[in-house]
C-alpha positions in Angstrom: 0.2 0.0 -0.2 1.2 3.5 -1.2 1.4 6.5 1.5 -1.1 8.4 -0.4 -3.5 4.9 0.0 -2.6 5.0 3.6 -4.0 8.3 4.1 -7.5 7.6 1.8 -8.0 4.7 4.0 -7.6 6.2 6.9 -9.8 9.4 5.5 -12.6 6.7 4.6 -12.4 5.2 8.3 -12.5 8.9 10.0 -15.5 9.6 7.5 -17.3 6.7 8.6 -16.5 7.6 12.5 -18.2 10.5 11.4 -21.6 9.4 10.1 -22.3 7.8 13.2 -21.8 10.8 15.4 -24.3 11.1 18.1 -23.6 14.5 19.9 -21.5 17.3 20.0 -18.6 16.2 21.9 -18.0 13.5 19.8 -18.0 15.4 16.6 -15.3 17.9 18.0 -13.3 14.6 18.5 -13.2 13.1 15.1 -12.5 17.0 13.8 -9.1 16.5 15.9 -8.7 13.3 15.0 -9.0 14.6 10.8 -6.8 17.5 11.5 -4.2 15.5 12.9 -4.2 13.1 10.4 -4.1 16.2 7.6 -1.3 17.6 9.4 0.4 14.2 9.1 -0.1 14.3 5.1 0.8 17.8 5.0 4.6 17.0 6.5 4.8 14.2 3.6 5.7 16.2 0.7 5.7 13.1 -1.7 1.7 12.9 -1.8 -0.2 14.7 -4.0 -1.1 17.8 -2.3 -4.4 17.7 -4.6 -5.8 14.1 -3.1 -5.0 16.1 0.4 -7.4 19.1 -0.7 -10.1 17.2 -2.6 -10.5 15.0 0.7 -10.2 18.3 3.1 -12.9 20.3 1.1 -15.0 16.8 0.8 -15.6 16.6 4.9 -15.0 20.6 5.8 -16.8 24.0 4.5 -13.5 25.7 6.3 -14.4 29.4 7.1 -10.5 30.6 6.9 -8.6 28.8 4.1 -5.1 30.0 5.5 -5.4 29.6 9.4 -8.3 26.9 8.8 -9.9 27.6 12.3 -14.0 27.0 13.4 -14.1 24.2 10.3 -17.4 23.0 10.1 -18.3 19.4 9.2 -20.3 19.0 6.2 -22.9 16.7 6.2 -22.6 14.4 3.2 -24.2 11.3 2.1 -22.7 10.4 -1.0 -19.4 9.9 0.1 
């Protein structure tokens, strides 16, 4: 498995977890896990950055693209 495939698989796992969220506290914990995964992805410059952007935009609607604070989870049923 390539590093890119690993991150895609990890993202899909986190997305499945997101769909099971039952309260806002769980949503914030999951948001932290996803942002941590994105941080790992950003540190590996050998990966295709467009894959990262596509996955990130699929799950989040960010109020600030520069600092990425106050991200809001999108409700996606057709991932």
